[in-house]
C-alpha positions as CSV (number, residue, x, y, z in Angstrom):
1,H,108.5,98.0,88.1
2,L,106.1,99.5,85.7
3,L,103.3,98.0,87.7
4,Q,104.3,98.7,91.0
5,Y,104.8,102.5,89.7
6,A,101.1,102.6,88.6
7,G,100.1,101.1,91.8
8,A,102.2,103.7,93.9
9,A,101.1,106.4,91.6
10,C,97.3,105.2,92.2
11,L,97.8,104.9,96.1
12,G,99.8,108.5,96.4
13,S,96.8,110.0,94.9
14,V,94.8,108.4,97.7
15,N,93.9,111.3,100.2
16,L,91.8,110.6,103.5
17,K,92.5,113.7,105.2
18,G,89.5,114.7,107.3
19,R,87.5,111.6,107.4
20,S,86.4,109.2,110.2
21,C,86.9,105.6,110.8
22,L,84.2,103.7,112.6
23,T,84.4,100.5,110.4
24,L,86.8,99.4,107.4
25,K,83.7,98.7,105.6
26,D,83.6,102.4,104.7
27,F,87.1,101.6,103.2
28,S,88.1,100.8,99.6
29,S,90.8,98.4,98.9
30,D,93.2,101.5,97.9
31,E,92.6,103.1,101.1
32,I,93.4,100.5,103.3
33,K,96.6,99.7,101.3
34,K,97.3,103.5,101.9
35,L,96.8,103.5,105.3
36,L,99.1,100.1,105.3
37,W,102.0,101.8,103.5
38,V,101.8,105.0,105.6
39,S,102.2,102.6,108.9
40,G,105.0,100.9,107.5
41,D,106.4,103.9,106.1
42,L,106.5,105.6,109.8
43,K,107.5,102.7,111.5
44,H,110.9,102.4,108.9
45,R,111.4,106.1,109.2
46,I,111.2,106.1,112.8
47,K,111.7,103.1,114.5
48,H,114.4,101.9,111.8
49,E,115.9,105.2,110.6
50,K,115.4,107.0,114.0
51,Q,114.4,109.9,112.5
52,Y,112.0,112.5,114.5
53,L,108.7,113.3,112.9
54,P,106.8,116.0,114.3
55,L,103.9,115.4,112.2
56,L,101.2,116.0,114.8
57,Q,103.1,119.4,116.6
58,G,100.6,121.3,118.1
59,K,97.5,118.4,117.7
60,S,95.7,117.1,120.6
61,I,93.7,113.5,120.6
62,A,90.9,113.1,122.8
63,M,90.9,109.5,124.1
64,I,87.3,108.6,125.4
65,F,87.5,105.1,127.4
66,E,84.4,103.2,128.2
67,K,86.0,100.1,128.5
68,R,89.8,100.1,129.5
69,S,92.8,98.4,127.1
70,T,96.5,98.1,127.6
71,R,97.5,98.1,123.9
72,T,94.8,100.7,122.5
73,R,95.6,103.3,125.2
74,M,99.9,102.5,124.9
75,S,99.7,102.6,121.3
76,T,97.6,105.9,121.0
77,E,99.1,107.6,123.9
78,T,102.8,106.4,122.9
79,G,102.3,107.0,118.9
80,F,100.7,110.2,118.8
81,S,103.3,111.8,121.6
82,L,106.3,110.0,119.3
83,L,104.4,112.5,116.5
84,G,104.4,115.8,118.6
85,G,101.2,115.6,119.2
86,H,99.1,115.6,123.0
87,P,97.1,113.0,124.0
88,C,94.3,113.4,126.8
89,F,92.7,110.3,128.5
90,L,88.9,110.3,129.2
91,T,88.0,107.5,131.9
92,S,84.6,107.2,132.4
93,Q,85.1,108.9,135.7
94,D,85.9,111.9,133.3
95,I,83.5,111.9,131.0
96,H,80.0,109.8,131.0
97,L,78.8,109.8,127.4
98,G,75.5,110.6,127.3
99,V,74.7,110.7,130.8
100,N,75.8,113.8,132.5
101,E,76.2,115.3,128.9
102,S,74.5,114.2,125.5
103,C,76.7,112.4,123.1
104,T,76.0,115.8,120.8
105,D,77.1,118.0,123.2
106,T,80.0,116.3,124.1
107,A,81.0,115.8,120.2
108,R,80.6,119.6,119.3
109,V,82.8,120.4,122.8
110,L,85.5,118.3,121.9
111,S,85.5,119.4,118.1
112,G,86.7,122.8,119.9
113,F,89.4,121.8,121.8
114,C,90.9,118.9,119.9
115,D,91.7,117.4,116.4
116,V,90.6,114.0,116.8
117,V,88.8,111.6,119.1
118,L,89.6,108.1,119.5
119,A,86.3,106.1,121.5
120,R,86.2,103.1,123.0
121,V,82.4,102.4,123.7
122,Y,80.3,99.6,124.5
123,K,77.6,100.7,121.6
124,H,78.4,101.0,118.2
125,S,75.7,103.8,117.8
126,T,77.5,106.0,120.1
127,L,80.6,106.2,117.7
128,E,77.8,107.1,114.7
129,E,76.4,109.7,117.1
130,L,79.7,111.2,117.6
131,D,80.6,111.4,114.3
132,R,77.1,112.7,112.8
133,E,78.0,115.6,115.5
134,A,81.6,116.1,115.8
135,S,83.4,118.7,112.9
136,I,86.5,116.5,113.5
137,P,87.6,112.6,112.8
138,I,86.2,110.2,115.0
139,I,88.0,106.7,115.4
140,N,86.7,103.5,116.7
141,G,88.8,102.5,119.4
142,L,86.4,99.3,119.7
143,S,82.6,99.3,119.4
144,D,80.8,95.9,119.8
145,L,80.5,95.7,116.1
146,Y,83.9,96.5,114.9
147,H,87.5,96.5,115.8
148,P,89.1,98.2,112.9
149,I,92.4,99.7,114.2
150,Q,93.3,95.7,115.3
151,I,92.8,94.6,111.9
152,L,95.1,97.2,110.5
153,A,97.8,96.2,112.6
154,D,97.1,92.3,111.6
155,F,97.5,92.9,108.3
156,L,100.5,94.7,108.4
157,T,102.0,92.2,110.9
158,L,101.3,89.5,108.1
159,Q,102.5,91.7,105.3
160,E,105.6,92.3,107.2
161,H,105.9,88.5,107.4
162,Y,105.1,86.7,104.2
163,G,105.7,89.8,101.6
164,S,102.9,90.4,100.4
165,L,98.7,89.5,101.6
166,N,97.3,88.6,98.1
167,G,96.4,85.1,97.7
168,L,96.7,84.3,101.9
169,T,94.3,82.3,103.8
170,V,93.4,83.4,107.1
171,S,91.2,81.2,109.5
172,W,89.1,82.6,112.3
173,I,88.5,79.8,115.1
174,G,86.2,81.4,117.8
175,D,83.5,83.9,118.1
176,G,82.1,85.9,115.9
177,N,82.9,88.9,117.2
178,N,83.7,92.4,116.2
179,V,87.5,91.4,115.7
180,L,86.0,89.2,113.2
181,H,83.4,91.5,111.4
182,S,86.2,94.1,111.0
183,F,88.3,90.8,109.1
184,M,85.2,90.2,107.4
185,M,84.9,93.8,106.2
186,T,88.7,94.0,105.0
187,A,90.2,90.3,103.9
188,A,88.7,90.4,100.3
189,K,89.5,94.2,99.5
190,L,93.3,92.7,100.2
191,G,92.8,89.5,98.2
192,V,92.8,87.5,101.2
193,H,90.5,84.4,101.8
194,L,88.4,83.9,104.7
195,K,87.7,80.7,106.8
196,V,85.4,81.1,109.9
197,A,84.9,78.4,112.4
198,T,82.2,79.7,115.0
199,P,80.1,77.1,117.3
200,K,76.7,77.2,116.5
201,G,74.9,80.3,118.1
202,Y,78.0,82.2,117.8
203,E,78.1,83.4,114.4
204,P,78.9,86.6,112.9
205,D,76.1,89.3,112.5
206,K,74.0,88.7,109.6
207,G,74.3,92.0,108.0
208,V,78.0,91.9,108.3
209,T,78.1,88.4,106.7
210,E,76.3,89.0,103.7
211,E,78.0,92.4,102.9
212,A,81.4,89.9,103.4
213,H,79.9,87.4,100.8
214,R,79.3,90.5,98.4
215,L,82.9,91.8,99.0
216,A,84.3,88.3,98.3
217,K,82.5,88.2,95.4
218,Q,83.5,91.3,94.1
219,H,87.0,91.0,94.8
220,G,87.2,87.3,93.8
221,T,88.3,85.9,97.1
222,Q,86.8,83.0,99.1
223,L,84.7,83.3,102.2
224,I,84.1,80.0,104.1
225,L,81.9,79.8,107.3
226,T,81.7,76.4,109.6
227,S,81.5,75.0,112.6
228,D,84.5,72.8,112.3
229,P,87.8,74.1,113.8
230,M,89.8,71.6,111.6
231,E,87.9,72.4,108.6
232,A,88.6,76.0,108.5
233,A,92.3,75.5,109.7
234,R,92.9,73.4,106.4
235,D,95.3,74.6,104.2
236,S,95.5,78.2,105.8
237,N,98.4,80.5,106.3
238,V,97.0,82.1,109.2
239,L,95.4,80.8,112.3
240,V,93.4,83.6,114.2
241,T,91.8,83.6,117.3
242,D,90.5,86.0,120.0
243,T,88.6,86.0,123.7
244,W,85.7,83.7,124.0
245,V,84.9,85.9,126.7
246,S,84.6,89.6,126.0
247,M,84.2,92.3,128.8
248,G,80.7,92.4,129.6
249,Q,79.9,88.7,129.1
250,E,81.2,87.5,132.6
251,E,78.1,86.1,133.4
252,E,77.8,83.7,130.3
253,K,81.8,82.5,131.1
254,K,80.3,79.0,132.1
255,K,78.3,78.7,129.2
256,R,80.6,79.9,126.9
257,L,83.6,77.5,128.2
258,K,81.2,74.5,127.6
259,D,79.9,76.0,123.9
260,F,83.8,76.6,122.8
261,H,84.9,73.3,123.9
262,G,87.4,72.0,121.1
263,Y,88.4,75.6,119.6
264,Q,91.7,75.9,121.6
265,I,94.3,76.3,118.6
266,S,96.9,74.0,119.4
267,M,99.9,72.6,116.9
268,Q,97.2,69.7,116.3
269,T,95.1,72.3,114.7
270,G,98.4,73.6,113.1
271,S,99.1,70.2,111.5
272,V,96.3,70.4,108.7
273,A,97.1,74.2,107.8
274,K,100.0,75.3,105.2
275,S,103.6,74.1,106.2
276,D,104.4,77.8,107.0
277,W,101.4,78.8,109.4
278,T,101.3,81.5,111.6
279,F,99.4,82.6,114.7
280,L,97.6,85.9,115.6
281,H,95.6,87.3,118.8
282,C,94.7,90.5,119.6
283,L,95.4,90.0,123.6
284,P,94.8,89.5,126.3
285,R,95.2,85.8,125.7
286,K,93.6,83.1,128.3
287,M,95.0,79.5,128.0
288,E,91.8,77.7,126.7
289,E,92.0,79.9,123.6
290,V,95.3,78.6,122.6
291,D,97.9,76.6,124.2
292,D,101.3,77.7,125.4
293,Q,102.9,75.4,122.7
294,V,101.5,77.6,119.8
295,F,101.6,80.7,121.7
296,Y,104.8,81.0,122.7
297,S,106.4,79.3,119.5
298,S,108.3,80.8,116.6
299,R,105.1,81.0,114.4
300,S,103.1,82.9,116.9
301,L,103.5,86.8,115.6
302,V,101.3,88.1,118.6
303,F,103.9,90.4,120.1
304,S,104.9,92.2,116.6
305,E,101.0,92.0,116.0
306,A,100.8,94.1,119.6
307,E,103.6,96.7,118.4
308,N,102.0,97.4,115.4
309,R,99.0,98.4,116.9
310,K,101.2,101.5,117.5
311,W,102.3,102.0,114.0
312,T,99.2,101.5,112.5
313,I,97.0,104.0,114.7
314,M,99.8,106.5,114.0
315,G,99.3,105.6,110.3
316,L,95.7,105.8,110.7
317,I,95.9,109.3,112.5
318,V,98.2,111.0,110.2
319,S,96.4,109.9,107.0
320,L,93.0,111.7,108.7
321,L,95.1,114.4,110.0
322,T,97.3,115.6,107.5
323,D,98.8,115.4,103.3
324,Y,101.7,113.3,104.5
325,T,103.1,111.1,101.5
326,P,105.1,108.0,102.3
327,Q,109.0,108.3,101.7
328,I,109.4,104.2,101.3
329,P,108.9,102.6,98.4
330,M,105.3,101.3,98.0
331,L,104.5,98.2,100.3
332,K,103.6,94.8,98.3
333,F,100.3,93.6,98.7
């Protein structure tokens, strides 16, 4: 109990107000835990206790979407509104970053209108430019390099399911993409081992991999990279995959489907995992990535994972815009 109390006191002093969130690489172990704690707290108070918490009353968010999305748009709009704030959705029809107005000017203009910007972009450098010029927090709603808000939802889901995160093994079986990069920047900080299987030629970014090895060493966790899906799945608690063909890669579809042959997650993949194994997928899902038997089984946490996109984006925004202190006891990590 003393340890729990000390941990809560330590996390209680973590303040993220005014920060941006472009990548979880920039956030410490305690800062990520604080974000998850605030998210779990808001979920408990609003969903289960039916409390009304207008923490964002009078505030607005600009949501810039160069790429469409169901979960990112719905979670942010419903979550921000639920907290009493006003979301403004901007597509490439409304705002053309760097085309009809420079990113610099857009960042300064939006800083005068609203309190925070969430941008879902093709190039990560667009976010960095917005963040350099804005005087308000910028949140990465997805870029070619990272997808931090997805990973917060994934770890909240796993924390709820397993009761704690420390010592879990997560296996990524699929493309070396932005979601994997965010796992690699976060797992070790939460005491989570990471095993990664990608086909040859689809490995994660070299710089991200180097940083992930450094983090694993620092936090005493394992990071294993292979091209064998069964090797990655062996003795794992969580099997994770994602789309093999991202938006903008449609031309490569045929080649990718061929290169990812043998990577579909099935009960056979799960047969070498730990007996309590579960499955995650950030959605939308295609049949070739995971079969129905796994996807719709009781091992699949994909729909609570999707719902947790809402509670974690709320937790993140509340942490960046207010001095909110969680009311529930600290989550066990």
